[in-house]
LOFI-664657 format. One record per residue (C-alpha): x, y, z; residue number from 1. Coordinates in Angstrom, 2 decimals. Example, Ala and Ser with C-alpha at 12.3 -4.5 7.8 and 13.67 -1.06 7.14 Angstrom:
2
xx: 12.30 yy: -4.50 zz: 7.80 num: 1
xx: 13.67 yy: -1.06 zz: 7.14 num: 2
***
This chain:
153
xx: -0.07 yy: -0.10 zz: 0.02 num: 1
xx: 1.33 yy: 3.43 zz: -0.86 num: 2
xx: 2.52 yy: 5.92 zz: 1.72 num: 3
xx: 1.03 yy: 9.49 zz: 1.44 num: 4
xx: 2.60 yy: 12.52 zz: 3.28 num: 5
xx: 0.38 yy: 15.79 zz: 3.14 num: 6
xx: 0.15 yy: 19.09 zz: 4.88 num: 7
xx: -3.30 yy: 19.10 zz: 7.05 num: 8
xx: -3.68 yy: 22.83 zz: 8.81 num: 9
xx: 0.20 yy: 23.06 zz: 8.75 num: 10
xx: 1.41 yy: 19.93 zz: 10.12 num: 11
xx: 2.70 yy: 17.18 zz: 7.71 num: 12
xx: 0.89 yy: 14.19 zz: 8.10 num: 13
xx: 1.30 yy: 10.57 zz: 6.82 num: 14
xx: -0.66 yy: 7.50 zz: 5.84 num: 15
xx: -0.89 yy: 4.29 zz: 4.29 num: 16
xx: -3.56 yy: 4.29 zz: 1.85 num: 17
xx: -5.23 yy: 2.93 zz: -1.68 num: 18
xx: -4.76 yy: 5.55 zz: -3.92 num: 19
xx: -8.15 yy: 6.12 zz: -4.42 num: 20
xx: -9.12 yy: 6.59 zz: -1.17 num: 21
xx: -11.04 yy: 9.61 zz: -0.65 num: 22
xx: -9.53 yy: 12.34 zz: 1.04 num: 23
xx: -12.64 yy: 12.67 zz: 3.62 num: 24
xx: -11.97 yy: 9.10 zz: 4.80 num: 25
xx: -8.10 yy: 9.79 zz: 5.53 num: 26
xx: -8.98 yy: 12.86 zz: 7.60 num: 27
xx: -11.95 yy: 11.35 zz: 9.55 num: 28
xx: -10.62 yy: 7.73 zz: 10.10 num: 29
xx: -6.76 yy: 8.06 zz: 9.82 num: 30
xx: -6.37 yy: 11.05 zz: 11.20 num: 31
xx: -9.33 yy: 11.49 zz: 13.84 num: 32
xx: -10.44 yy: 14.94 zz: 12.36 num: 33
xx: -14.11 yy: 14.43 zz: 12.33 num: 34
xx: -15.01 yy: 18.39 zz: 11.61 num: 35
xx: -15.44 yy: 17.48 zz: 8.28 num: 36
xx: -18.59 yy: 15.84 zz: 7.64 num: 37
xx: -19.77 yy: 12.75 zz: 5.24 num: 38
xx: -23.19 yy: 14.00 zz: 3.50 num: 39
xx: -23.97 yy: 12.37 zz: 0.13 num: 40
xx: -20.75 yy: 11.05 zz: -0.94 num: 41
xx: -21.37 yy: 12.13 zz: -4.24 num: 42
xx: -19.39 yy: 15.68 zz: -3.93 num: 43
xx: -23.24 yy: 17.42 zz: -4.32 num: 44
xx: -23.96 yy: 18.52 zz: -0.94 num: 45
xx: -20.89 yy: 20.52 zz: -0.02 num: 46
xx: -20.87 yy: 18.92 zz: 3.91 num: 47
xx: -17.18 yy: 17.45 zz: 3.05 num: 48
xx: -15.78 yy: 20.88 zz: 1.81 num: 49
xx: -12.00 yy: 21.54 zz: 2.49 num: 50
xx: -9.28 yy: 23.65 zz: 0.76 num: 51
xx: -6.85 yy: 22.31 zz: -1.14 num: 52
xx: -4.04 yy: 25.59 zz: -1.61 num: 53
xx: -7.31 yy: 27.87 zz: -0.65 num: 54
xx: -9.29 yy: 26.34 zz: -3.35 num: 55
xx: -12.79 yy: 24.66 zz: -1.82 num: 56
xx: -12.92 yy: 20.87 zz: -2.87 num: 57
xx: -15.14 yy: 18.18 zz: -2.25 num: 58
xx: -12.74 yy: 15.68 zz: 0.06 num: 59
xx: -15.36 yy: 12.84 zz: -0.53 num: 60
xx: -14.57 yy: 13.29 zz: -4.72 num: 61
xx: -10.55 yy: 13.95 zz: -3.93 num: 62
xx: -8.75 yy: 10.73 zz: -3.90 num: 63
xx: -5.41 yy: 10.86 zz: -1.35 num: 64
xx: -3.48 yy: 10.45 zz: -4.66 num: 65
xx: -4.85 yy: 13.76 zz: -6.03 num: 66
xx: -3.68 yy: 15.94 zz: -2.97 num: 67
xx: 0.11 yy: 15.96 zz: -4.00 num: 68
xx: 1.88 yy: 18.61 zz: -2.11 num: 69
xx: -1.13 yy: 20.66 zz: -1.93 num: 70
xx: -1.91 yy: 22.41 zz: 1.90 num: 71
xx: -5.01 yy: 20.82 zz: 2.89 num: 72
xx: -6.81 yy: 23.43 zz: 5.27 num: 73
xx: -10.07 yy: 21.54 zz: 7.30 num: 74
xx: -12.72 yy: 23.37 zz: 9.40 num: 75
xx: -10.22 yy: 22.71 zz: 12.17 num: 76
xx: -7.79 yy: 24.95 zz: 10.60 num: 77
xx: -10.30 yy: 27.59 zz: 9.50 num: 78
xx: -9.44 yy: 30.11 zz: 11.99 num: 79
xx: -6.27 yy: 30.13 zz: 11.13 num: 80
xx: -7.16 yy: 31.39 zz: 7.49 num: 81
xx: -7.24 yy: 34.82 zz: 6.61 num: 82
xx: -11.03 yy: 35.46 zz: 6.66 num: 83
xx: -11.33 yy: 32.39 zz: 9.15 num: 84
xx: -12.00 yy: 34.04 zz: 12.58 num: 85
xx: -14.22 yy: 37.00 zz: 11.31 num: 86
xx: -16.45 yy: 33.73 zz: 9.87 num: 87
xx: -16.78 yy: 32.37 zz: 12.76 num: 88
xx: -17.37 yy: 35.43 zz: 14.72 num: 89
xx: -20.13 yy: 36.21 zz: 11.92 num: 90
xx: -21.64 yy: 32.80 zz: 12.01 num: 91
xx: -21.91 yy: 33.47 zz: 15.86 num: 92
xx: -23.53 yy: 36.67 zz: 15.80 num: 93
xx: -25.99 yy: 35.98 zz: 13.19 num: 94
xx: -26.68 yy: 32.69 zz: 14.69 num: 95
xx: -26.39 yy: 30.54 zz: 11.84 num: 96
xx: -26.26 yy: 27.06 zz: 12.72 num: 97
xx: -29.36 yy: 25.20 zz: 13.33 num: 98
xx: -28.54 yy: 21.47 zz: 13.39 num: 99
xx: -25.02 yy: 22.47 zz: 12.57 num: 100
xx: -24.22 yy: 19.45 zz: 10.24 num: 101
xx: -23.56 yy: 21.29 zz: 6.97 num: 102
xx: -21.77 yy: 24.10 zz: 8.61 num: 103
xx: -18.21 yy: 23.04 zz: 8.32 num: 104
xx: -18.92 yy: 22.76 zz: 4.75 num: 105
xx: -20.37 yy: 26.44 zz: 4.39 num: 106
xx: -17.79 yy: 28.07 zz: 6.44 num: 107
xx: -15.21 yy: 26.26 zz: 4.46 num: 108
xx: -16.88 yy: 27.29 zz: 1.20 num: 109
xx: -17.25 yy: 31.10 zz: 2.37 num: 110
xx: -13.84 yy: 31.61 zz: 3.30 num: 111
xx: -12.84 yy: 30.22 zz: 0.09 num: 112
xx: -15.17 yy: 32.99 zz: -1.44 num: 113
xx: -13.55 yy: 35.79 zz: 0.67 num: 114
xx: -10.08 yy: 34.75 zz: 0.00 num: 115
xx: -10.48 yy: 35.39 zz: -3.64 num: 116
xx: -13.23 yy: 37.84 zz: -3.21 num: 117
xx: -13.10 yy: 39.95 zz: -0.13 num: 118
xx: -16.01 yy: 42.21 zz: -0.84 num: 119
xx: -18.38 yy: 39.61 zz: -2.61 num: 120
xx: -21.72 yy: 40.88 zz: -4.20 num: 121
xx: -24.93 yy: 39.24 zz: -3.56 num: 122
xx: -24.56 yy: 37.36 zz: -6.88 num: 123
xx: -21.34 yy: 36.30 zz: -6.14 num: 124
xx: -22.08 yy: 34.90 zz: -2.85 num: 125
xx: -25.21 yy: 32.96 zz: -4.29 num: 126
xx: -23.16 yy: 31.53 zz: -6.75 num: 127
xx: -20.24 yy: 30.63 zz: -4.76 num: 128
xx: -22.37 yy: 29.13 zz: -2.01 num: 129
xx: -25.03 yy: 27.31 zz: -4.23 num: 130
xx: -22.84 yy: 23.71 zz: -3.92 num: 131
xx: -23.53 yy: 23.87 zz: -0.58 num: 132
xx: -27.18 yy: 22.15 zz: 0.96 num: 133
xx: -28.88 yy: 23.06 zz: 3.99 num: 134
xx: -31.26 yy: 21.19 zz: 5.21 num: 135
xx: -32.45 yy: 23.76 zz: 7.86 num: 136
xx: -32.84 yy: 26.54 zz: 5.43 num: 137
xx: -30.39 yy: 29.14 zz: 7.18 num: 138
xx: -29.33 yy: 30.00 zz: 3.82 num: 139
xx: -30.37 yy: 33.78 zz: 4.68 num: 140
xx: -28.49 yy: 33.47 zz: 7.99 num: 141
xx: -25.61 yy: 32.16 zz: 6.37 num: 142
xx: -25.62 yy: 34.91 zz: 3.25 num: 143
xx: -25.81 yy: 37.65 zz: 6.34 num: 144
xx: -22.87 yy: 36.00 zz: 8.00 num: 145
xx: -20.61 yy: 36.28 zz: 5.07 num: 146
xx: -21.57 yy: 39.95 zz: 4.36 num: 147
xx: -20.86 yy: 40.62 zz: 7.93 num: 148
xx: -17.43 yy: 39.00 zz: 7.73 num: 149
xx: -16.49 yy: 40.75 zz: 4.79 num: 150
xx: -17.21 yy: 44.15 zz: 6.04 num: 151
xx: -15.27 yy: 43.35 zz: 9.02 num: 152
xx: -11.91 yy: 42.56 zz: 7.17 num: 153
***
C-alpha cells in the first residue's frame, strides 16, 4: 500500500492508503479529524468541503493520490485562515447554525470565496455557496454572516 505525506492545517501527516481513498476518509479515519462531514458521498451537498491550497474542494471526491503537495485546510484549521476568525465570529453573531451538520462545509466555501473576493456581491455569494446544501434552510443567515465577515475585514 502506498504511503502519502500531506500537509493538513500546517502539519505534515503520513498515511498508508489505497490511491483512490477519498481525502474525507483519510481525514476522518486515519487522522481522527471529525470536523469535515460526510454528506452525500457524491460531491453534491458540500458537507465535506475542505481547501486545497485555498481552493474549495469536496473531500469525498478528492482521492488521496490527487492531493500531491497541496496544503489541505479543514474546518479545524479555519481560524488560522485570513478570513477564518471573522467568519466564525459572524456565524455566531448571525446565529447561523441550526442542526449544524452542514456548517463546516458552508464555512469552508465562504472562506474560499472571501479569499478570492474580499467584498463579494450578493450574486457572487449566491454563486459561491450554491453547491452547499442546508437541510434546515439557514441560507439567509449564512448570507448575512458572509456579508458581516466581509465588512469586518
